[in-house]
C-alpha positions as CSV (number, residue, x, y, z in Angstrom):
1,M,-116.1,15.2,127.0
2,T,-116.0,14.2,130.6
3,N,-112.9,12.3,131.8
4,N,-114.5,9.4,132.8
5,K,-115.5,9.1,129.2
6,L,-112.3,10.0,127.2
7,G,-111.1,6.9,129.7
8,L,-113.5,4.6,128.5
9,L,-113.2,5.8,125.0
10,Y,-109.3,5.3,124.8
11,S,-109.4,2.6,127.2
12,S,-112.1,0.6,124.1
13,I,-109.9,1.7,121.6
14,T,-107.1,-0.4,122.9
15,L,-109.3,-3.4,123.9
16,L,-110.3,-3.5,120.3
17,F,-107.2,-3.2,118.9
18,W,-105.2,-6.1,121.2
19,G,-108.3,-8.3,120.7
20,I,-107.9,-8.2,117.2
21,L,-104.2,-8.4,117.4
22,P,-103.4,-12.0,118.1
23,I,-105.0,-13.0,114.5
24,A,-102.5,-10.9,112.9
25,L,-99.5,-12.0,114.7
26,K,-100.5,-15.9,114.3
27,L,-100.5,-15.2,110.5
28,S,-97.2,-13.4,110.5
29,E,-95.5,-16.7,111.8
30,K,-95.4,-18.0,108.2
31,F,-93.2,-14.9,107.0
32,I,-91.1,-13.4,109.6
33,D,-90.1,-14.2,113.1
34,A,-90.9,-12.7,116.4
35,T,-88.0,-10.7,117.1
36,S,-87.8,-9.0,113.6
37,L,-91.8,-8.3,113.3
38,S,-91.4,-6.8,117.0
39,W,-88.5,-4.6,115.4
40,F,-90.5,-4.0,112.9
41,R,-93.4,-2.8,114.6
42,F,-91.3,-0.2,116.8
43,F,-89.4,1.0,113.9
44,I,-92.9,2.2,112.2
45,A,-94.2,3.5,115.5
46,F,-91.0,5.6,116.5
47,I,-90.7,7.1,112.9
48,I,-94.1,8.0,113.0
49,L,-94.3,9.6,116.5
50,F,-90.9,11.1,115.9
51,I,-92.2,13.2,112.9
52,L,-95.1,13.9,114.8
53,Q,-93.2,15.3,117.8
54,L,-90.7,17.2,115.9
55,T,-93.0,19.2,113.8
56,S,-95.1,20.1,116.6
57,N,-91.9,21.0,118.4
58,N,-92.4,18.5,121.4
59,L,-89.0,17.1,121.8
60,Q,-88.1,20.0,123.3
61,Q,-89.3,18.6,126.7
62,F,-86.3,16.1,126.9
63,R,-84.2,19.2,127.9
64,K,-85.7,19.0,131.4
65,I,-85.7,15.1,132.1
66,T,-83.5,13.7,135.1
67,I,-81.4,10.7,135.3
68,K,-84.2,9.1,137.3
69,E,-86.7,9.6,134.6
70,I,-84.0,8.5,132.3
71,I,-84.0,5.1,134.0
72,K,-87.5,4.9,133.9
73,L,-87.4,5.2,130.6
74,L,-84.9,2.7,129.8
75,F,-86.7,0.5,131.8
76,A,-89.9,1.0,130.1
77,G,-88.6,0.3,126.8
78,I,-86.7,-3.2,128.4
79,F,-89.9,-4.3,129.6
80,L,-92.0,-3.8,126.4
81,T,-89.8,-5.0,124.1
82,L,-89.8,-8.3,126.4
83,N,-93.3,-8.2,126.1
84,Y,-93.6,-7.9,122.2
85,V,-91.2,-10.6,121.7
86,T,-92.4,-13.2,124.1
87,F,-96.2,-12.6,123.5
88,V,-95.1,-13.5,119.6
89,L,-93.3,-16.7,120.6
90,A,-96.2,-17.6,122.7
91,L,-98.5,-17.9,119.7
92,K,-96.6,-20.6,118.3
93,Y,-97.9,-22.9,121.0
94,L,-101.1,-21.2,121.6
95,S,-104.4,-19.8,119.4
96,P,-105.0,-16.3,119.5
97,G,-107.5,-16.5,121.7
98,E,-105.7,-19.0,124.3
99,A,-103.0,-16.3,124.1
100,Q,-105.3,-13.5,124.8
101,L,-106.6,-15.6,128.1
102,N,-103.7,-16.7,129.7
103,F,-102.5,-13.1,129.0
104,Q,-105.2,-11.7,131.4
105,V,-103.0,-12.1,134.4
106,A,-101.5,-8.7,133.0
107,P,-104.1,-6.7,134.5
108,F,-104.1,-8.2,138.0
109,F,-100.7,-7.5,138.2
110,L,-101.2,-3.9,136.7
111,A,-104.6,-3.4,139.6
112,F,-101.9,-4.7,142.5
113,G,-99.0,-2.7,141.3
114,S,-101.2,0.4,141.2
115,L,-102.4,-0.3,144.6
116,L,-99.1,-0.6,146.0
117,F,-96.8,1.7,144.1
118,F,-99.5,4.4,143.4
119,K,-101.8,3.8,146.4
120,E,-104.9,4.0,144.1
121,R,-107.9,3.2,146.2
122,L,-110.6,0.8,144.9
123,T,-114.3,1.1,145.9
124,A,-116.0,-1.8,147.6
125,I,-117.8,-2.2,144.0
126,Q,-114.8,-2.0,142.1
127,L,-113.1,-4.9,144.6
128,S,-116.1,-7.1,143.8
129,C,-115.9,-6.7,140.3
130,L,-112.3,-7.9,140.2
131,F,-113.3,-10.9,142.2
132,T,-116.0,-11.7,139.8
133,L,-113.6,-10.9,136.6
134,A,-111.2,-13.6,137.9
135,V,-114.2,-16.1,138.3
136,G,-115.1,-15.5,135.0
137,I,-111.6,-15.8,133.6
138,I,-111.8,-19.1,135.8
139,L,-114.6,-20.3,134.2
140,F,-113.8,-18.9,130.5
141,F,-110.1,-21.4,130.7
142,H,-112.0,-24.2,132.8
143,P,-111.3,-26.6,129.8
144,H,-107.6,-26.5,130.2
145,I,-107.8,-26.2,134.1
146,S,-110.0,-29.1,134.6
147,G,-107.9,-31.5,131.7
148,H,-111.4,-31.5,129.6
149,I,-108.2,-30.6,126.7
150,N,-105.2,-32.6,126.5
151,T,-102.4,-30.3,127.4
152,D,-99.5,-31.3,126.2
153,S,-95.8,-29.8,127.3
154,K,-96.0,-27.2,123.8
155,V,-99.1,-25.6,125.6
156,L,-97.8,-25.7,129.0
157,I,-94.2,-23.6,127.8
158,G,-96.9,-21.5,125.7
159,V,-98.3,-20.5,129.0
160,G,-95.2,-20.0,130.9
161,I,-93.7,-17.5,127.7
162,I,-97.5,-15.6,128.1
163,E,-97.3,-15.1,132.1
164,F,-93.8,-13.5,131.8
165,S,-95.2,-11.6,128.6
166,A,-97.8,-10.1,131.2
167,L,-95.4,-9.5,134.3
168,S,-93.5,-7.7,131.7
169,W,-96.5,-5.4,130.4
170,A,-97.6,-4.9,133.8
171,C,-94.1,-3.8,134.7
172,Y,-93.8,-1.5,131.4
173,T,-97.1,0.5,132.1
174,L,-96.5,1.1,135.8
175,L,-93.5,2.8,135.2
176,Q,-95.3,4.5,131.9
177,K,-98.0,5.7,134.5
178,S,-94.9,7.2,136.8
179,L,-93.5,9.1,134.3
180,M,-96.6,11.4,133.0
181,A,-96.0,13.6,135.6
182,K,-93.7,15.0,133.4
183,I,-93.3,13.5,130.5
184,S,-96.3,13.7,128.0
185,T,-97.5,10.5,126.7
186,S,-96.1,10.8,123.0
187,N,-92.7,11.5,124.4
188,V,-92.7,8.4,126.5
189,L,-93.9,5.7,123.6
190,L,-91.5,7.9,121.6
191,C,-88.7,6.8,124.0
192,V,-89.7,3.1,124.8
193,F,-90.1,2.3,121.1
194,G,-86.7,3.5,120.4
195,I,-85.2,1.9,123.0
196,G,-87.1,-1.0,121.7
197,M,-86.3,-0.9,118.2
198,V,-82.5,-0.1,119.2
199,L,-82.6,-3.2,121.9
200,L,-83.5,-5.8,118.8
201,T,-81.8,-4.6,115.9
202,P,-78.8,-6.8,116.3
203,L,-81.2,-9.6,116.2
204,T,-83.4,-8.9,113.4
205,D,-82.9,-10.5,110.1
206,L,-83.3,-7.4,107.6
207,T,-83.4,-10.0,104.7
208,Q,-86.7,-11.3,105.6
209,F,-88.5,-8.0,104.6
210,T,-86.5,-8.5,100.9
211,V,-88.9,-11.6,100.1
212,L,-92.3,-10.3,101.7
213,T,-95.6,-10.2,99.5
214,T,-97.8,-7.5,99.3
215,F,-100.0,-9.8,101.8
216,D,-97.1,-10.3,103.8
217,W,-96.6,-6.4,103.9
218,S,-100.0,-5.4,104.9
219,I,-100.3,-8.1,107.7
220,A,-96.8,-6.4,108.9
221,L,-97.8,-2.9,108.7
222,F,-101.0,-3.6,110.4
223,C,-99.0,-5.2,113.1
224,A,-97.1,-1.8,113.5
225,F,-100.1,0.7,113.4
226,N,-101.8,-1.0,116.0
227,T,-98.9,-0.5,118.1
228,L,-98.9,2.9,117.9
229,I,-102.8,3.0,117.8
230,A,-103.1,1.0,121.0
231,Y,-100.5,1.9,122.6
232,S,-101.3,5.7,122.3
233,A,-104.7,5.2,123.4
234,L,-103.5,3.3,126.9
235,A,-101.3,6.1,127.3
236,K,-103.7,8.5,127.0
237,A,-106.5,6.6,129.0
238,L,-104.3,5.9,132.1
239,V,-104.3,10.0,132.2
240,F,-108.0,9.9,132.6
241,W,-108.7,6.5,134.5
242,P,-106.8,5.2,137.6
243,A,-104.7,2.4,136.1
244,A,-107.0,-0.4,137.9
245,Q,-109.8,0.8,135.9
246,V,-108.0,0.7,132.9
247,S,-107.1,-3.2,133.5
248,A,-110.5,-4.2,134.3
249,V,-111.4,-2.9,130.7
250,V,-108.4,-4.4,129.2
251,A,-109.5,-7.7,130.8
252,V,-112.1,-8.0,128.1
253,A,-109.3,-8.4,125.1
254,P,-110.0,-12.6,125.2
255,V,-113.5,-12.2,124.6
256,I,-112.6,-9.9,121.9
257,S,-110.4,-12.5,120.7
258,F,-112.4,-15.3,120.6
259,I,-115.1,-13.5,118.6
260,S,-112.6,-12.3,116.2
261,T,-111.3,-15.4,115.4
262,A,-114.7,-17.1,115.5
263,F,-115.8,-14.9,112.9
264,V,-112.7,-15.4,110.9
265,V,-113.1,-19.2,110.8
266,T,-116.7,-18.8,110.1
267,M,-115.9,-17.1,106.8
268,G,-113.2,-19.9,105.7
269,W,-110.2,-17.2,105.6
270,W,-107.0,-19.0,106.6
271,P,-108.1,-22.3,107.5
272,N,-104.8,-23.8,107.4
273,I,-103.7,-21.2,110.4
274,I,-106.7,-20.0,112.3
275,K,-108.0,-22.8,114.4
276,A,-111.4,-22.1,116.1
277,A,-111.7,-22.3,119.8
278,H,-113.0,-24.9,122.0
279,L,-116.4,-23.3,124.1
280,T,-118.0,-25.3,126.2
281,S,-121.1,-23.6,128.2
282,L,-119.3,-23.0,131.0
283,S,-116.5,-20.9,128.9
284,I,-120.0,-19.2,127.3
285,I,-120.7,-18.4,130.7
286,G,-117.2,-17.0,131.7
287,I,-117.6,-14.6,129.1
288,I,-121.0,-13.1,130.7
289,V,-119.5,-12.8,133.8
290,I,-116.3,-11.2,132.2
291,V,-118.3,-8.9,130.5
292,G,-120.6,-8.4,133.4
293,S,-118.0,-7.2,135.5
294,V,-116.5,-5.1,133.7
295,A,-119.7,-3.1,132.7
296,T,-120.5,-2.9,136.3
297,M,-117.3,-2.1,137.2
298,Q,-117.4,1.3,134.5
299,L,-120.8,2.3,134.7
300,L,-122.1,1.6,138.3
301,P,-119.9,4.3,140.1
302,H,-120.7,6.6,137.1
303,L,-124.5,5.9,137.7
304,L,-124.2,6.5,141.5
305,K,-122.7,9.7,140.9
306,K,-125.7,10.9,139.2
307,K,-127.9,9.5,142.1
308,K,-126.7,11.5,144.5
309,P,-127.7,15.0,143.3
310,I,-131.2,14.3,142.7
311,E,-131.2,12.3,146.2
312,Q,-130.0,15.8,147.7
313,L,-133.0,18.0,145.1
314,N,-135.3,15.3,146.9
């Protein structure tokens, strides 16, 4: 499988798991606080990765890391921890789809950060797609911008928290990418999850886990495995694709969130917790523009590469 296909595969896995995650996080509000849930997600992901790395004898790599790389790992762990806790906190003020939509400033932070720190170059087509992606997100979000939906202080607080969460995530991802040249993706994630677990331990109320129901445990475990799968896939995607290209795929996550939320509402599951989002005609157009921008950014360069050899033969 080519690097382009592998990049698309791993980015799509991340997209899917991030798209449905906000629903599970919203359900978790009823039985656990944001900090304790984040600790549990880090704990499960760390234990599984540690066992895998230990049995495969991959922990030897840590003997070669420098002080500079240790500092990067520490800050990567801090930024991801901030991202996890603040995203769950924001769901107290926003619906799953709204949270994902507001989080989409993160791919732009990541794209511009990769241009600034990694000197990644974007073609004119990719730059155009990023612009239309921004237009699509604005169309999607226009009811809040235009005031068609009453925006109270709680929504504004939620938006502010999400923006901070997005910036934290972009900082983490940029640090992760800078470490991958010398440390394997699995070892980077192992350290980051371990740091997050240690940072949150003093703030975690472990007694909450003694009263969880079977359903509560299923939601908490889903969130934990979502962490492991989504971030492992993201790390792999960054190996095969530029950060800006990965960020464009991740930008479709709100669409997945709105679709999955609509499905849950249609099925009548958890009606007191999960509410349908208001989508206008412009919001639907925004979805189409977002999906079209991402598809063009990924497929068009690939098609042009295929076209060149044919033209040369002619």
